[in-house]
OpenMM code with the backbone's topology and positions (N, CA, C; nanometers):
from openmm import Vec3, app, unit

residues = "UNK UNK UNK UNK UNK UNK UNK UNK UNK UNK UNK UNK UNK UNK UNK UNK UNK UNK UNK UNK UNK UNK UNK UNK UNK UNK UNK UNK UNK UNK UNK UNK UNK UNK UNK UNK UNK UNK UNK UNK UNK UNK UNK UNK UNK UNK UNK UNK UNK UNK UNK UNK UNK UNK UNK UNK UNK UNK UNK UNK UNK UNK UNK UNK UNK UNK UNK UNK UNK UNK UNK UNK UNK UNK UNK UNK UNK UNK UNK UNK UNK UNK UNK UNK UNK UNK UNK UNK UNK UNK UNK UNK UNK UNK UNK UNK UNK UNK UNK UNK UNK UNK UNK UNK UNK UNK UNK UNK UNK UNK UNK UNK UNK UNK UNK UNK UNK UNK UNK UNK UNK UNK UNK UNK UNK UNK UNK UNK UNK UNK UNK UNK UNK UNK UNK UNK UNK UNK UNK UNK UNK UNK UNK UNK UNK UNK UNK UNK UNK UNK UNK UNK UNK UNK UNK UNK UNK UNK UNK UNK UNK UNK UNK UNK UNK UNK UNK UNK UNK UNK UNK UNK UNK UNK UNK UNK UNK UNK UNK".split()
positions = [
    Vec3(-8.9888, 4.3567, 1.8130),
    Vec3(-8.9194, 4.3093, 1.7019),
    Vec3(-8.7700, 4.3106, 1.7245),
    Vec3(-8.7033, 4.2206, 1.6613),
    Vec3(-8.5593, 4.2097, 1.6815),
    Vec3(-8.4878, 4.2930, 1.5777),
    Vec3(-8.3818, 4.3537, 1.6242),
    Vec3(-8.3010, 4.4358, 1.5341),
    Vec3(-8.1840, 4.3522, 1.4813),
    Vec3(-8.1612, 4.3648, 1.3569),
    Vec3(-8.0472, 4.2976, 1.2948),
    Vec3(-7.9589, 4.4052, 1.2363),
    Vec3(-7.8344, 4.4036, 1.2760),
    Vec3(-7.7379, 4.5026, 1.2283),
    Vec3(-7.6643, 4.4408, 1.1098),
    Vec3(-7.7090, 4.4672, 0.9929),
    Vec3(-7.6505, 4.4119, 0.8718),
    Vec3(-7.5222, 4.4824, 0.8321),
    Vec3(-7.5109, 4.6074, 0.8638),
    Vec3(-7.3931, 4.6847, 0.8260),
    Vec3(-7.2673, 4.6286, 0.8928),
    Vec3(-7.2763, 4.5963, 1.0212),
    Vec3(-7.1603, 4.5459, 1.0924),
    Vec3(-7.1187, 4.4101, 1.0360),
    Vec3(-7.2108, 4.3259, 1.0038),
    Vec3(-7.1788, 4.1956, 0.9494),
    Vec3(-7.1113, 4.2094, 0.8146),
    Vec3(-7.1592, 4.3002, 0.7345),
    Vec3(-7.0955, 4.3206, 0.6047),
    Vec3(-6.9544, 4.3714, 0.6241),
    Vec3(-6.9383, 4.4605, 0.7189),
    Vec3(-6.8067, 4.5185, 0.7443),
    Vec3(-6.7089, 4.4106, 0.7898),
    Vec3(-6.7503, 4.3225, 0.8821),
    Vec3(-6.6644, 4.2144, 0.9311),
    Vec3(-6.6351, 4.1176, 0.8175),
    Vec3(-6.7299, 4.0826, 0.7374),
    Vec3(-6.7090, 3.9899, 0.6270),
    Vec3(-6.6144, 4.0460, 0.5236),
    Vec3(-6.6254, 4.1768, 0.4964),
    Vec3(-6.5388, 4.2395, 0.3977),
    Vec3(-6.3941, 4.2404, 0.4481),
    Vec3(-6.3788, 4.2645, 0.5765),
    Vec3(-6.2452, 4.2670, 0.6353),
    Vec3(-6.1817, 4.1271, 0.6316),
    Vec3(-6.2567, 4.0252, 0.6625),
    Vec3(-6.2051, 3.8888, 0.6583),
    Vec3(-6.1681, 3.8501, 0.5158),
    Vec3(-6.2467, 3.8930, 0.4209),
    Vec3(-6.2178, 3.8637, 0.2804),
    Vec3(-6.0888, 3.9321, 0.2388),
    Vec3(-6.0692, 4.0576, 0.2832),
    Vec3(-5.9447, 4.1284, 0.2506),
    Vec3(-5.8237, 4.0572, 0.3119),
    Vec3(-5.8387, 4.0116, 0.4350),
    Vec3(-5.7284, 3.9376, 0.4994),
    Vec3(-5.6993, 3.8071, 0.4251),
    Vec3(-5.8021, 3.7360, 0.3889),
    Vec3(-5.7825, 3.6115, 0.3146),
    Vec3(-5.7185, 3.6379, 0.1787),
    Vec3(-5.7630, 3.7467, 0.1120),
    Vec3(-5.7027, 3.7826, -0.0169),
    Vec3(-5.5549, 3.8174, 0.0004),
    Vec3(-5.5228, 3.8924, 0.1090),
    Vec3(-5.3838, 3.9282, 0.1360),
    Vec3(-5.3004, 3.8029, 0.1653),
    Vec3(-5.3548, 3.7139, 0.2467),
    Vec3(-5.2858, 3.5889, 0.2794),
    Vec3(-5.2656, 3.5040, 0.1536),
    Vec3(-5.3665, 3.4962, 0.0694),
    Vec3(-5.3552, 3.4205, -0.0556),
    Vec3(-5.2505, 3.4833, -0.1461),
    Vec3(-5.2466, 3.6172, -0.1518),
    Vec3(-5.1466, 3.6864, -0.2346),
    Vec3(-5.0056, 3.6574, -0.1847),
    Vec3(-4.9871, 3.6596, -0.0521),
    Vec3(-4.8544, 3.6307, 0.0058),
    Vec3(-4.8132, 3.4874, -0.0253),
    Vec3(-4.9043, 3.3942, -0.0093),
    Vec3(-4.8727, 3.2533, -0.0376),
    Vec3(-4.8390, 3.2348, -0.1846),
    Vec3(-4.9170, 3.2962, -0.2733),
    Vec3(-4.8893, 3.2856, -0.4174),
    Vec3(-4.7540, 3.3482, -0.4490),
    Vec3(-4.7244, 3.4641, -0.3904),
    Vec3(-4.5964, 3.5317, -0.4144),
    Vec3(-4.4789, 3.4450, -0.3674),
    Vec3(-4.4911, 3.3877, -0.2465),
    Vec3(-4.3835, 3.3017, -0.1952),
    Vec3(-4.3660, 3.1764, -0.2807),
    Vec3(-4.4761, 3.1170, -0.3237),
    Vec3(-4.4682, 2.9966, -0.4064),
    Vec3(-4.4032, 3.0273, -0.5408),
    Vec3(-4.4506, 3.1318, -0.6070),
    Vec3(-4.3942, 3.1690, -0.7376),
    Vec3(-4.2484, 3.2114, -0.7209),
    Vec3(-4.2189, 3.2888, -0.6159),
    Vec3(-4.0810, 3.3331, -0.5915),
    Vec3(-3.9881, 3.2154, -0.5643),
    Vec3(-4.0339, 3.1206, -0.4812),
    Vec3(-3.9530, 3.0008, -0.4536),
    Vec3(-3.9288, 2.9200, -0.5792),
    Vec3(-4.0338, 2.9047, -0.6612),
    Vec3(-4.0189, 2.8304, -0.7860),
    Vec3(-3.9177, 2.8977, -0.8780),
    Vec3(-3.9278, 3.0310, -0.8890),
    Vec3(-3.8339, 3.1040, -0.9747),
    Vec3(-3.6906, 3.0928, -0.9225),
    Vec3(-3.6726, 3.1024, -0.7892),
    Vec3(-3.5378, 3.0881, -0.7321),
    Vec3(-3.4799, 2.9495, -0.7599),
    Vec3(-3.5611, 2.8471, -0.7417),
    Vec3(-3.5136, 2.7118, -0.7699),
    Vec3(-3.4821, 2.6943, -0.9182),
    Vec3(-3.5634, 2.7516, -1.0033),
    Vec3(-3.5388, 2.7420, -1.1478),
    Vec3(-3.4069, 2.8089, -1.1843),
    Vec3(-3.3827, 2.9295, -1.1295),
    Vec3(-3.2560, 2.9983, -1.1570),
    Vec3(-3.1368, 2.9191, -1.1025),
    Vec3(-3.1518, 2.8597, -0.9847),
    Vec3(-3.0436, 2.7803, -0.9256),
    Vec3(-3.0115, 2.6594, -1.0136),
    Vec3(-3.1152, 2.5871, -1.0565),
    Vec3(-3.0943, 2.4683, -1.1408),
    Vec3(-3.0323, 2.5091, -1.2739),
    Vec3(-3.0795, 2.6176, -1.3327),
    Vec3(-3.0233, 2.6638, -1.4601),
    Vec3(-2.8765, 2.7025, -1.4420),
    Vec3(-2.8447, 2.7695, -1.3324),
    Vec3(-2.7055, 2.8072, -1.3052),
    Vec3(-2.6166, 2.6854, -1.2871),
    Vec3(-2.6650, 2.5854, -1.2136),
    Vec3(-2.5868, 2.4626, -1.1944),
    Vec3(-2.5649, 2.3901, -1.3268),
    Vec3(-2.6661, 2.3883, -1.4127),
    Vec3(-2.6506, 2.3233, -1.5429),
    Vec3(-2.5448, 2.3940, -1.6270),
    Vec3(-2.5460, 2.5263, -1.6262),
    Vec3(-2.4446, 2.6019, -1.7005),
    Vec3(-2.3057, 2.5715, -1.6440),
    Vec3(-2.2935, 2.5694, -1.5117),
    Vec3(-2.1649, 2.5401, -1.4468),
    Vec3(-2.1173, 2.3994, -1.4828),
    Vec3(-2.2075, 2.3007, -1.4765),
    Vec3(-2.1700, 2.1631, -1.5092),
    Vec3(-2.1294, 2.1490, -1.6555),
    Vec3(-2.1988, 2.2185, -1.7456),
    Vec3(-2.1606, 2.2124, -1.8873),
    Vec3(-2.0201, 2.2671, -1.9081),
    Vec3(-1.9891, 2.3775, -1.8421),
    Vec3(-1.8542, 2.4342, -1.8580),
    Vec3(-1.7496, 2.3407, -1.7981),
    Vec3(-1.7818, 2.2775, -1.6855),
    Vec3(-1.6873, 2.1842, -1.6233),
    Vec3(-1.6670, 2.0611, -1.7123),
    Vec3(-1.7743, 2.0126, -1.7739),
    Vec3(-1.7638, 1.8988, -1.8659),
    Vec3(-1.6771, 1.9361, -1.9856),
    Vec3(-1.6949, 2.0560, -2.0383),
    Vec3(-1.6142, 2.1006, -2.1523),
    Vec3(-1.4664, 2.1077, -2.1135),
    Vec3(-1.4358, 2.1619, -1.9935),
    Vec3(-1.2959, 2.1679, -1.9484),
    Vec3(-1.2379, 2.0283, -1.9307),
    Vec3(-1.3169, 1.9364, -1.8751),
    Vec3(-1.2702, 1.7996, -1.8548),
    Vec3(-1.2437, 1.7311, -1.9885),
    Vec3(-1.3311, 1.7534, -2.0871),
    Vec3(-1.3085, 1.6952, -2.2199),
    Vec3(-1.1800, 1.7491, -2.2812),
    Vec3(-1.1544, 1.8789, -2.2633),
    Vec3(-1.0300, 1.9376, -2.3147),
    Vec3(-0.9082, 1.8759, -2.2461),
    Vec3(-0.9153, 1.8569, -2.1144),
    Vec3(-0.8033, 1.7956, -2.0423),
    Vec3(-0.7814, 1.6522, -2.0874),
    Vec3(-0.8903, 1.5782, -2.1100),
    Vec3(-0.8785, 1.4405, -2.1588),
    Vec3(-0.8111, 1.4394, -2.2952),
    Vec3(-0.8486, 1.5319, -2.3802),
    Vec3(-0.7886, 1.5397, -2.5134),
    Vec3(-0.6392, 1.5706, -2.5041),
    Vec3(-0.6029, 1.6639, -2.4159),
    Vec3(-0.4612, 1.6991, -2.3992),
    Vec3(-0.3819, 1.5785, -2.3490),
    Vec3(-0.4348, 1.5090, -2.2476),
    Vec3(-0.3655, 1.3910, -2.1940),
    Vec3(-0.3556, 1.2824, -2.3004),
    Vec3(-0.4607, 1.2646, -2.3782),
    Vec3(-0.4602, 1.1648, -2.4844),
    Vec3(-0.3532, 1.1977, -2.5888),
    Vec3(-0.3434, 1.3249, -2.6261),
    Vec3(-0.2410, 1.3659, -2.7226),
    Vec3(-0.1008, 1.3447, -2.6670),
    Vec3(-0.0809, 1.3798, -2.5405),
    Vec3(0.0506, 1.3596, -2.4781),
    Vec3(0.0841, 1.2116, -2.4751),
    Vec3(-0.0131, 1.1287, -2.4391),
    Vec3(0.0111, 0.9848, -2.4343),
    Vec3(0.0447, 0.9305, -2.5728),
    Vec3(-0.0289, 0.9762, -2.6757),
    Vec3(0.0004, 0.9298, -2.8111),
    Vec3(0.1398, 0.9728, -2.8546),
    Vec3(0.1794, 1.0956, -2.8182),
    Vec3(0.3125, 1.1442, -2.8551),
    Vec3(0.4225, 1.0691, -2.7808),
    Vec3(0.3956, 1.0308, -2.6558),
    Vec3(0.4971, 0.9626, -2.5751),
    Vec3(0.4781, 0.8118, -2.5727),
    Vec3(0.3987, 0.7599, -2.6633),
    Vec3(0.3687, 0.6173, -2.6628),
    Vec3(0.4954, 0.5335, -2.6792),
    Vec3(0.5852, 0.5770, -2.7643),
    Vec3(0.7084, 0.5015, -2.7866),
    Vec3(0.7923, 0.4966, -2.6595),
    Vec3(0.8054, 0.6102, -2.5919),
    Vec3(0.8861, 0.6101, -2.4698),
    Vec3(0.8191, 0.5289, -2.3595),
    Vec3(0.6857, 0.5320, -2.3552),
    Vec3(0.6143, 0.4514, -2.2560),
    Vec3(0.6345, 0.3030, -2.2858),
    Vec3(0.6264, 0.2654, -2.4135),
    Vec3(0.6481, 0.1255, -2.4499),
    Vec3(0.7896, 0.0824, -2.4147),
    Vec3(0.8884, 0.1684, -2.4402),
    Vec3(1.0266, 0.1355, -2.4047),
    Vec3(1.0423, 0.1209, -2.2544),
    Vec3(0.9770, 0.2094, -2.1782),
    Vec3(0.9857, 0.2020, -2.0327),
    Vec3(0.9253, 0.0717, -1.9819),
    Vec3(0.8072, 0.0366, -2.0334),
    Vec3(0.7410, -0.0865, -1.9902),
    Vec3(0.8255, -0.2073, -2.0295),
    Vec3(0.8810, -0.2054, -2.1481),
    Vec3(0.9667, -0.3154, -2.1924),
    Vec3(1.0886, -0.3272, -2.1024),
    Vec3(1.1551, -0.2135, -2.0745),
    Vec3(1.2744, -0.2148, -1.9889),
    Vec3(1.2395, -0.2625, -1.8485),
    Vec3(1.1253, -0.2206, -1.7986),
    Vec3(1.0843, -0.2639, -1.6650),
    Vec3(1.0624, -0.4155, -1.6638),
    Vec3(1.0017, -0.4688, -1.7669),
    Vec3(0.9819, -0.6134, -1.7758),
    Vec3(1.1135, -0.6886, -1.7811),
    Vec3(1.2089, -0.6360, -1.8576),
    Vec3(1.3409, -0.7001, -1.8668),
    Vec3(1.4095, -0.6984, -1.7307),
    Vec3(1.4038, -0.5844, -1.6617),
    Vec3(1.4671, -0.5745, -1.5298),
    Vec3(1.4032, -0.6699, -1.4290),
    Vec3(1.2720, -0.6832, -1.4340),
    Vec3(1.2050, -0.7771, -1.3437),
    Vec3(1.2459, -0.9206, -1.3743),
    Vec3(1.2585, -0.9533, -1.5030),
    Vec3(1.3000, -1.0884, -1.5403),
    Vec3(1.4430, -1.1150, -1.4947),
    Vec3(1.5311, -1.0169, -1.5105),
    Vec3(1.6698, -1.0316, -1.4646),
    Vec3(1.6727, -1.0522, -1.3137),
    Vec3(1.5931, -0.9755, -1.2411),
    Vec3(1.5897, -0.9883, -1.0947),
    Vec3(1.5416, -1.1272, -1.0535),
    Vec3(1.4390, -1.1797, -1.1236),
    Vec3(1.3902, -1.3146, -1.0911),
    Vec3(1.4973, -1.4190, -1.1195),
    Vec3(1.5627, -1.4075, -1.2357),
    Vec3(1.6681, -1.5029, -1.2706),
    Vec3(1.7834, -1.4961, -1.1713),
    Vec3(1.8203, -1.3755, -1.1349),
    Vec3(1.9303, -1.3575, -1.0401),
    Vec3(1.8948, -1.4181, -0.9049),
    Vec3(1.7706, -1.4005, -0.8639),
    Vec3(1.7266, -1.4550, -0.7354),
    Vec3(1.7293, -1.6071, -0.7371),
    Vec3(1.6880, -1.6664, -0.8493),
    Vec3(1.6860, -1.8118, -0.8590),
    Vec3(1.8282, -1.8668, -0.8682),
    Vec3(1.9116, -1.8025, -0.9488),
    Vec3(2.0444, -1.8563, -0.9756),
    Vec3(2.1436, -1.8299, -0.8629),
    Vec3(2.1389, -1.7140, -0.8033),
    Vec3(2.2391, -1.6760, -0.7045),
    Vec3(2.1765, -1.6638, -0.5665),
    Vec3(2.1721, -1.7744, -0.4959),
    Vec3(2.1165, -1.7736, -0.3610),
    Vec3(2.2266, -1.7609, -0.2564),
    Vec3(2.3483, -1.7301, -0.3006),
    Vec3(2.4609, -1.7240, -0.2075),
    Vec3(2.4383, -1.6211, -0.0982),
    Vec3(2.3830, -1.5078, -0.1359),
    Vec3(2.3587, -1.4035, -0.0361),
    Vec3(2.2634, -1.4549, 0.0709),
    Vec3(2.1593, -1.5240, 0.0279),
    Vec3(2.0628, -1.5801, 0.1227),
    Vec3(2.1312, -1.6806, 0.2153),
    Vec3(2.2163, -1.7654, 0.1577),
    Vec3(2.2864, -1.8645, 0.2389),
    Vec3(2.3794, -1.7977, 0.3395),
    Vec3(2.4526, -1.6971, 0.2943),
    Vec3(2.5450, -1.6278, 0.3847),
    Vec3(2.4701, -1.5578, 0.4978),
    Vec3(2.3580, -1.4971, 0.4655),
    Vec3(2.2788, -1.4317, 0.5706),
    Vec3(2.2261, -1.5334, 0.6712),
    Vec3(2.1859, -1.6499, 0.6228),
    Vec3(2.1370, -1.7527, 0.7145),
    Vec3(2.2494, -1.8050, 0.8033),
    Vec3(2.3661, -1.8304, 0.7442),
    Vec3(2.4807, -1.8761, 0.8245),
    Vec3(2.5176, -1.7702, 0.9272),
    Vec3(2.5171, -1.6456, 0.8863),
    Vec3(2.5513, -1.5364, 0.9778),
    Vec3(2.4504, -1.5259, 1.0926),
    Vec3(2.3250, -1.5622, 1.0671),
    Vec3(2.2234, -1.5549, 1.1730),
    Vec3(2.2465, -1.6604, 1.2814),
    Vec3(2.3232, -1.7636, 1.2505),
    Vec3(2.3509, -1.8674, 1.3494),
    Vec3(2.4568, -1.8243, 1.4499),
    Vec3(2.5390, -1.7269, 1.4126),
    Vec3(2.6500, -1.6861, 1.4990),
    Vec3(2.5973, -1.6228, 1.6270),
    Vec3(2.6621, -1.6564, 1.7368),
    Vec3(2.6275, -1.5982, 1.8665),
    Vec3(2.7423, -1.5087, 1.9100),
    Vec3(2.7257, -1.4434, 2.0239),
    Vec3(2.8354, -1.3592, 2.0724),
    Vec3(2.9545, -1.4485, 2.1053),
    Vec3(3.0730, -1.4010, 2.0760),
    Vec3(3.1943, -1.4781, 2.1000),
    Vec3(3.2302, -1.5713, 1.9868),
    Vec3(3.1518, -1.5716, 1.8787),
    Vec3(3.1839, -1.6538, 1.7618),
    Vec3(3.1980, -1.5634, 1.6405),
    Vec3(3.2794, -1.6100, 1.5456),
    Vec3(3.2981, -1.5320, 1.4230),
    Vec3(3.3147, -1.6262, 1.3053),
    Vec3(3.2672, -1.5819, 1.1913),
    Vec3(3.2754, -1.6585, 1.0677),
    Vec3(3.4086, -1.6264, 1.0021),
    Vec3(3.4879, -1.7311, 0.9734),
    Vec3(3.6220, -1.7071, 0.9203),
    Vec3(3.6303, -1.7302, 0.7702),
    Vec3(3.5623, -1.8270, 0.7182),
    Vec3(3.5719, -1.8542, 0.5756),
    Vec3(3.4537, -1.9346, 0.5274),
    Vec3(3.4149, -1.9104, 0.4019),
    Vec3(3.3027, -1.9818, 0.3412),
    Vec3(3.3482, -2.0297, 0.2043),
    Vec3(3.3149, -2.1547, 0.1721),
    Vec3(3.3545, -2.2119, 0.0438),
    Vec3(3.2313, -2.2663, -0.0278),
    Vec3(3.2180, -2.2249, -0.1550),
    Vec3(3.1098, -2.2740, -0.2401),
    Vec3(3.1687, -2.3572, -0.3550),
    Vec3(3.2808, -2.4235, -0.3321),
    Vec3(3.3518, -2.4908, -0.4411),
    Vec3(3.2754, -2.6102, -0.4979),
    Vec3(3.2067, -2.6854, -0.4162),
    Vec3(3.1307, -2.7999, -0.4662),
    Vec3(2.9851, -2.7588, -0.4875),
    Vec3(2.9272, -2.8177, -0.5916),
    Vec3(2.7871, -2.7870, -0.6204),
    Vec3(2.6993, -2.8458, -0.5100),
    Vec3(2.6000, -2.7717, -0.4684),
    Vec3(2.5055, -2.8120, -0.3640),
    Vec3(2.5727, -2.8388, -0.2295),
    Vec3(2.6866, -2.7706, -0.2055),
    Vec3(2.7546, -2.7898, -0.0779),
    Vec3(2.8252, -2.6606, -0.0376),
    Vec3(2.8163, -2.6274, 0.0893),
    Vec3(2.8820, -2.5086, 0.1430),
    Vec3(2.9634, -2.5521, 0.2638),
    Vec3(3.0886, -2.5095, 0.2680),
    Vec3(3.1733, -2.5350, 0.3843),
    Vec3(3.2110, -2.4013, 0.4448),
    Vec3(3.2144, -2.3967, 0.5779),
    Vec3(3.2564, -2.2726, 0.6427),
    Vec3(3.3225, -2.3031, 0.7763),
    Vec3(3.3995, -2.2058, 0.8233),
    Vec3(3.4735, -2.2188, 0.9486),
    Vec3(3.4251, -2.1114, 1.0448),
    Vec3(3.4031, -2.1539, 1.1687),
    Vec3(3.3620, -2.0621, 1.2746),
    Vec3(3.4652, -2.0704, 1.3862),
    Vec3(3.5056, -1.9548, 1.4367),
    Vec3(3.5941, -1.9488, 1.5525),
    Vec3(3.5119, -1.9083, 1.6735),
    Vec3(3.5311, -1.9814, 1.7860),
    Vec3(3.4642, -1.9489, 1.9122),
    Vec3(3.5718, -1.9140, 2.0144),
    Vec3(3.5487, -1.8090, 2.0922),
    Vec3(3.6491, -1.7628, 2.1888),
    Vec3(3.6751, -1.8651, 2.2988),
    Vec3(3.5739, -1.9405, 2.3401),
    Vec3(3.5948, -2.0472, 2.4389),
    Vec3(3.4890, -2.1544, 2.4173),
    Vec3(3.4933, -2.2589, 2.4998),
    Vec3(3.4041, -2.3731, 2.4804),
    Vec3(3.2576, -2.3354, 2.5041),
    Vec3(3.2332, -2.2402, 2.5942),
    Vec3(3.0949, -2.1981, 2.6197),
    Vec3(3.0345, -2.1292, 2.4972),
    Vec3(3.1129, -2.0466, 2.4304),
    Vec3(3.0638, -1.9813, 2.3086),
    Vec3(3.0391, -2.0845, 2.1991),
    Vec3(3.1253, -2.1862, 2.1920),
    Vec3(3.1054, -2.2932, 2.0947),
    Vec3(2.9739, -2.3661, 2.1228),
    Vec3(2.9491, -2.3981, 2.2505),
    Vec3(2.8247, -2.4681, 2.2867),
    Vec3(2.7025, -2.3808, 2.2548),
    Vec3(2.7131, -2.2511, 2.2787),
    Vec3(2.6033, -2.1605, 2.2441),
    Vec3(2.5767, -2.1608, 2.0942),
    Vec3(2.6841, -2.1600, 2.0144),
    Vec3(2.6699, -2.1661, 1.8682),
    Vec3(2.6045, -2.2973, 1.8266),
    Vec3(2.6511, -2.4078, 1.8863),
    Vec3(2.5988, -2.5396, 1.8525),
    Vec3(2.4498, -2.5499, 1.8891),
    Vec3(2.4130, -2.4990, 2.0050),
    Vec3(2.2724, -2.5007, 2.0475),
    Vec3(2.1871, -2.4165, 1.9533),
    Vec3(2.2367, -2.3001, 1.9180),
    Vec3(2.1636, -2.2124, 1.8259),
    Vec3(2.1443, -2.2808, 1.6906),
    Vec3(2.2473, -2.3491, 1.6427),
    Vec3(2.2390, -2.4202, 1.5149),
    Vec3(2.1360, -2.5326, 1.5224),
    Vec3(2.1329, -2.6067, 1.6330),
    Vec3(2.0329, -2.7141, 1.6480),
    Vec3(1.8909, -2.6571, 1.6476),
    Vec3(1.8720, -2.5455, 1.7169),
    Vec3(1.7395, -2.4827, 1.7196),
    Vec3(1.6974, -2.4377, 1.5799),
    Vec3(1.7911, -2.3828, 1.5041),
    Vec3(1.7595, -2.3391, 1.3672),
    Vec3(1.7241, -2.4583, 1.2787),
    Vec3(1.7911, -2.5734, 1.3004),
    Vec3(1.7630, -2.6923, 1.2201),
    Vec3(1.6207, -2.7429, 1.2426),
    Vec3(1.5663, -2.7205, 1.3598),
    Vec3(1.4320, -2.7690, 1.3912),
    Vec3(1.3227, -2.6812, 1.3307),
    Vec3(1.3588, -2.5627, 1.2834),
    Vec3(1.2596, -2.4742, 1.2225),
    Vec3(1.2190, -2.5271, 1.0857),
    Vec3(1.0958, -2.4959, 1.0461),
    Vec3(1.0430, -2.5458, 0.9188),
    Vec3(1.1136, -2.4882, 0.7974),
    Vec3(1.1515, -2.3622, 0.8044),
    Vec3(1.2097, -2.2965, 0.6874),
    Vec3(1.3617, -2.3081, 0.6826),
    Vec3(1.4168, -2.4100, 0.7473),
    Vec3(1.5618, -2.4312, 0.7443),
    Vec3(1.6010, -2.4676, 0.6019),
    Vec3(1.6998, -2.3990, 0.5457),
    Vec3(1.7290, -2.4096, 0.4036),
    Vec3(1.8275, -2.5174, 0.3623),
    Vec3(1.8685, -2.6059, 0.4524),
    Vec3(1.9702, -2.7049, 0.4184),
    Vec3(1.9211, -2.8446, 0.4537),
    Vec3(1.9621, -2.9425, 0.3688),
    Vec3(1.9219, -3.0807, 0.3932),
    Vec3(2.0033, -3.1438, 0.5055),
    Vec3(2.1358, -3.1214, 0.5015),
    Vec3(2.2263, -3.1864, 0.5966),
    Vec3(2.3221, -3.0830, 0.6529),
    Vec3(2.3486, -3.0951, 0.7841),
    Vec3(2.4507, -3.0135, 0.8497),
    Vec3(2.5479, -3.1107, 0.9149),
    Vec3(2.6751, -3.1047, 0.8737),
    Vec3(2.7771, -3.1940, 0.9302),
    Vec3(2.8899, -3.1111, 0.9892),
    Vec3(2.9319, -3.1506, 1.1085),
    Vec3(3.0496, -3.0874, 1.1677),
    Vec3(3.1687, -3.1737, 1.1290),
    Vec3(3.2544, -3.1212, 1.0444),
    Vec3(3.3690, -3.1979, 0.9967),
    Vec3(3.4792, -3.2061, 1.1008),
    Vec3(3.5036, -3.0953, 1.1690),
    Vec3(3.6118, -3.0982, 1.2679),
    Vec3(3.5898, -2.9919, 1.3740),
    Vec3(3.6492, -3.0183, 1.4913),
    Vec3(3.6525, -2.9228, 1.6013),
    Vec3(3.7922, -2.9311, 1.6595),
    Vec3(3.8618, -2.8192, 1.6609),
    Vec3(3.9981, -2.8199, 1.7152),
    Vec3(4.0215, -2.6926, 1.7945),
    Vec3(4.1182, -2.7042, 1.8851),
    Vec3(4.1554, -2.5887, 1.9661),
    Vec3(4.2852, -2.5331, 1.9104),
    Vec3(4.2864, -2.4033, 1.8856),
    Vec3(4.4063, -2.3406, 1.8296),
    Vec3(4.5036, -2.3060, 1.9417),
    Vec3(4.6214, -2.2587, 1.9037),
    Vec3(4.7255, -2.2272, 2.0014),
    Vec3(4.6853, -2.1133, 2.0951),
    Vec3(4.6051, -2.0206, 2.0457),
    Vec3(4.5663, -1.9070, 2.1307),
    Vec3(4.4435, -1.9373, 2.2167),
    Vec3(4.3936, -2.0606, 2.2164),
    Vec3(4.2853, -2.1006, 2.3052),
    Vec3(4.1467, -2.0909, 2.2443),
    Vec3(4.1364, -2.0452, 2.1209),
    Vec3(4.0048, -2.0390, 2.0567),
    Vec3(3.9734, -2.1735, 1.9925),
    Vec3(3.8461, -2.1949, 1.9663),
    Vec3(3.8026, -2.3199, 1.9050),
    Vec3(3.7670, -2.2943, 1.7593),
    Vec3(3.8143, -2.3860, 1.6747),
    Vec3(3.7909, -2.3764, 1.5303),
    Vec3(3.6981, -2.4915, 1.4911),
    Vec3(3.5830, -2.4551, 1.4316),
    Vec3(3.4835, -2.5547, 1.3926),
    Vec3(3.4651, -2.5459, 1.2420),
    Vec3(3.4787, -2.6601, 1.1753),
    Vec3(3.4541, -2.6644, 1.0312),
    Vec3(3.3223, -2.7374, 1.0098),
    Vec3(3.2319, -2.6727, 0.9363),
    Vec3(3.0976, -2.7276, 0.9151),
    Vec3(3.0693, -2.7340, 0.7653),
    Vec3(3.0016, -2.8426, 0.7249),
    Vec3(2.9634, -2.8600, 0.5851),
    Vec3(2.8112, -2.8683, 0.5782),
    Vec3(2.7555, -2.7944, 0.4837),
    Vec3(2.6103, -2.7915, 0.4630),
    Vec3(2.5794, -2.8462, 0.3248),
    Vec3(2.4757, -2.9271, 0.3145),
    Vec3(2.4294, -2.9742, 0.1840),
    Vec3(2.2967, -2.9060, 0.1549),
    Vec3(2.2909, -2.8504, 0.0348),
    Vec3(2.1729, -2.7734, -0.0046),
    Vec3(2.0663, -2.8655, -0.0593),
] * unit.nanometer
topology = app.Topology()
chain = topology.addChain("A")
for resn in residues:
    res = topology.addResidue(resn, chain)
    for name in ("N", "CA", "C"):
        topology.addAtom(name, app.Element.getBySymbol(name[0]), res)
């Protein structure tokens, strides 16, 4: 007859059941603990966000009150800024003399100098350039021709009224520009 050892089988089964129960307890503990930790974290973040929202609302209210109190000064500032911008636009449109003088000055080469500028006639500018010698005059003339060929040249007509040599050997050129 065959012998069956039932005691050992029961002992092994009981031990496996205890291990499974222990493993199940650990898993349940970790799951419940993780859930509780996440719940506390979310609750803490919600409390923090509520306090931050309350502080932000208070700051908005303070800024709103300051703006309402300073509304008159802000309106005056905006009005003054608009007036200044309008004056600047009008000045730019009406007084282009600075632009014209800067453009004329850009034509000068080394050895040449601007002696006088006249805005006496409307839409016309006359000026005198002195050149130390004929080579400097030719350089000025070449530079002026090159500028005339550019698209953004600001004058309709450029006329050389006179070219003369002074007693000290310099050349005097009188030029008239039509705007």
